[in-house]
Every structure is written in C-alpha cells, then in structure tokens.
N, C-alpha and C positions, 0 to 999 in steps of 0.2 A: 610402423614408420616413426617419425620423431626426429629430433636433431641429430642423434647418432647415426640414423639411417643415411643421412646425406654424407657424412664423413666416411662411413664404412663403404658406401657405394663407390666413392672416388678412390679410396685406398685399395679396394679390391681390383679396380681397373689398373691402378699403378703397379700393384704387385704382379700383375700379369704382363708387365712390360709395356703397357700402353698408357695413354693419357685420357683424362676424362673429357667428355664433350657434353656441354649443356646447351641445348637449343632453346631459344626464346620464341614463344608464339604469343599472339594477342588473343586472349579468350574472347570468343564471340565474333571473331572475324573469319569468315563472313557471317556466321551465325552460331549460336550456342548449340544448335542441333549437330553441328560439325565437330564439336569439341571431342567427343568420344573417339571418332575415327582419327582425328589429328593426333591425339595423345597415344593411341594404340600404334599408329604408324611410326611415331618417333621412338616409342619403346621397342618395337620390333626391329627398328633400324639400328639399334645399339646405343641410344642416348643413355648417358650415365645418370643424369638428373634432368628434369625438365623445368625451365623457368616459364611461368605462366603470367603474362601481364594482365592487369585489371584495367580496362579502358577508363580514361579520366579526361575531362574536358580541358584541363589546364596543366599538361605535363611539363616538367622542368628539365628532365634529362634526356627526353626522347627526341631523335631526329625526325626528318620528314617522313620516312617510310613507316616508322612506328606510329607517328602522329596520325597518318592517314588510316592505318589499320585500326587505331583507337576510334577514329571518327566513324568508320564503317561499322564497328561493333556497337557503338552507342546508338547509331541511327537504326540499327536492327534490334534495339531493345535490350542489349546486354547490360547487366548490373551485377554488383558483387553478390547479392542474394541469389540471383538466378544462376550465376556461375558456381557458387557453392552447392546449390541444389543439384546441378548437373554433375559436379565432381562426386557428391555423395552417392549418386546413382551408379557410378562406375568404379568407385574406389577399390572394390574387391578385385577388380580385373587389372589394377595397376601395380606393378612391382617396382617401377622406377619412382624414386622420391620426387614429389612436386614442391616447388618453391614459388610462392606468389610474389610478384613485383607490383607493388601498389604504392600510391601516395597516401599521406596521412588523412586527407579529407574524406575519401570513401570510408575509411575506418571510423572516423568521427561520426559520419552520417549514419552508419550502420549501428553504432553504439559501442564504445570501448568496453563496456561491461559485459558484452556478450560476443563481440565479433571474433575474438581470438579462439574462444572455445568452439564456435561454429566452424571456424577455419580448420581447427584441428580435427573436429568431428567429420569434416569433409575429406579427410585423408591427406591433408597438406602437412609437409614436414618443416617448412621454414618460410621466412619472410624477408624481402628486401624492401626497405622504405627509404628511397633516396632523398626525400625532402625532410626527413627527421634527423637532425644532427645528433650525434652521439650524446652531446651534453643535455639533450632534451629527452633522453630515453626514459626518464622518470615519469613522463606522461603515460607511457604504456606499461611500464614495469609492473605495477600492482595487478594488472590484468593478465599480461602475457606470462608472468611468472607462475600462474596457475596451470599452465599448459607445458607441453614438451616441444614447443615450436622453437626452431633456431632463429635468431636474429642475425642476419648476415650483414657485415659492415663493408662499405666501399672505401677504398683508399686510392687517392689520385697521385699522379706523377708530381704534382705541385704541393702535396701535403708536407708540412714541416716534419722533421725527423721525430720529434717527441710525439706528435699527433699520430704519425704512422705507427709508432710502437704501441700507443694506447689502443688504436683501432684494431691492430693485428692481434693483440692479446685479448680483446673483447669479442672478436668475431666467433660465431658458432656455425658449425656445418662446413663452411669454407670461407676463405677471405677473398673478396672480389677486388682484384687489381684493375683499376680503370686504365687502359693502355693508351689512351689519347687525352689531349686536353680539349674539352668541348663536349658536344652532345653525341648521341649514337649515330652510326651511319658508316658507310664504306670509306676506307682510306686506301690510297695507292701504296703507301709505305708504312712500315712499322717503325716506331720511335727507336732511335739508337740507345736511348736510356732505359728501354724496357727490361732488358736482360738483367742489368745490375739492380734495377728497381725491384724486380721479382725476387732476386737473390736476397736482398735486404729484408723483404717481407717474410721470406721463408725462415730467416734467422730469428724473427720475432714471433712467428705464428705457430700455434700448436695444432692448427687445422690446415687442410690443404689450401694452396694458393692457386686460384684460377684467374686468368686474364680475360677481359671482355672489352667491348667497344672497338669498332673499326676493323674487325676481322671478317673477311668475306670470301677468301679463296682457300682451296685445299693446301696450297703452298704456305699461306699465312697461318693456317691452322697448325701445320706441322712445325713451322718455325717457332711460333709463340708458345705452343704447348710444350716444346722442348725446354723452355726456360723454367717452367713450373710444373704444376700437377694437372693442368688441363686448360681448356678454353670455354668461353661462353660466346655464342654467336646469335645475334638478334636480328638486326635489320635485313641481313642477307637471307636468313631463314624465312622471315615474314614475307619478303619479296618473292622468294621461290615458291612458298606455299600459295601465295595469292595467284601466281602464274601456273600453279599445279605442276611444277617441275620437281617431282618427287625423287627422280634419279639423282639430280644435282644435290638435293638435301642429303641423300644417302652418301654421296661422294664426300661431302664435307664431314659428315660424322665419321666415316671410315678413315679419313685422313688422320684422325686422332686415335681412334680405338683399334686400328689394325696394327 
C-alpha cells in the first residue's frame, strides 16, 4: 500500500471506463468488532478506496448523520489506538487502500512522534485532516515524511484561484473537491458550478480529482463522477449502513464503477 496505491487504484478503475467510488464509514459505529465485516463488504462490493472516519467529539466538517455515528462509536469505546489495532489484525485481507479521515487533536493526543508510523503499520495508505490548514503542514511534516502516507488536500468551491492551484499541486493520492458550501450531508441538487470547478482542478492536479459532500443517490453519483475521476459518499453510506440496507449501498457503488 502507500500513497501510490491510492492513485493507482483510481487510475485502474478509470482505465476500465468506470469512475472511482470511495465510501466513507465511521470506524467503531456501531462497534469496532463490526469493522472487519464492514470493510470486507465494501471491498467485495467494488469500492475503489475506503475512507475511514476516526470518531471525534468536536468535528468541524461533519453533518448530523456523521456526528451521530461518531457519538455512537465514542460511546461504544472506539479510539484511534483501538481502531489501528483492529486494522492491523485484518490488513492482510484488505486489497482496497484505506484512507483515514481524522482531526488533528486525536493525532496530537496519540503523539505525533509515533502516530503516523503506527497508522502506516496498520495498513493505511493516506490521511485527510480537514482542520489542518495547508499552511500548518509543517506541524506534521517532520513525522509523516518518514512514512509513505498520502496527505490528501480538500479544495472548496469558494477557495481563491491561487489557493486552489497550490492545494491541487500539493495533494497526494487524490484531490478532494468539496462539492457544496457547508458541512457534510445530503443535498437535493448539485451545484451548477461543480463541473467547471472540477475541470479547473484537473488542469492543476497531477493526481485524480474526486468530488465529495452532498452526494446521496445513484443519479447524483453518475452525474458528479462524470465530471472528474470519481466520487466520495459519506453521510448516505453511514445512514444506510446504520439501517443495514446493504443492497442500497451496492447500488450506489455500482452507479460509479459499472
């Protein structure tokens, strides 16, 4: 695994004429004991990469559905160390790259001098840290540079052009295009600006461009993924998983990869 594994997994799907699908789930929801089966199900269903959320008590980018999943996970005892322990136990059975979505505080609490090595040792390929501005990357660079972990950057519809270019050029694995203004959660409509936004990102980025936030139906998956290299779906997957509606999850994945 490692940062190139993410990029290659997406490019292989694109070369087959399909788009990448990255489902997000909250680790530890409803329990860490369920994580193995959840990851294997998504892998067998055709996920290109899996984004795994680390539950945190003070999230900044997460909407109500993901916030509730985080609360359930925390109340059931989930922690970064327990999640890494669970991943380490099953990493040999996972062929899909895993990307952790976490905030900076859990990394600090664990210890910056060892957390990235432990994350890599657990079989993880990359990280998304939404509350760590690009300008503050120096905080983690001395430690994460000793690993092969990708640091995936998020770019928003409201980012200034020069910042868009900087983040696009800096992102590893893939570039995360935030397709709405605001927090995660379902939206009825796709922004009219999204197609041109992703087109601009692709002109700057050397890694695939995937759009996430607000995508919740197979029709939206098809439309948004047609603009770039694939999509990330979070809140809807978390909700369907909570309700044990696995067929609906498969339908979302297949809307991109078929």
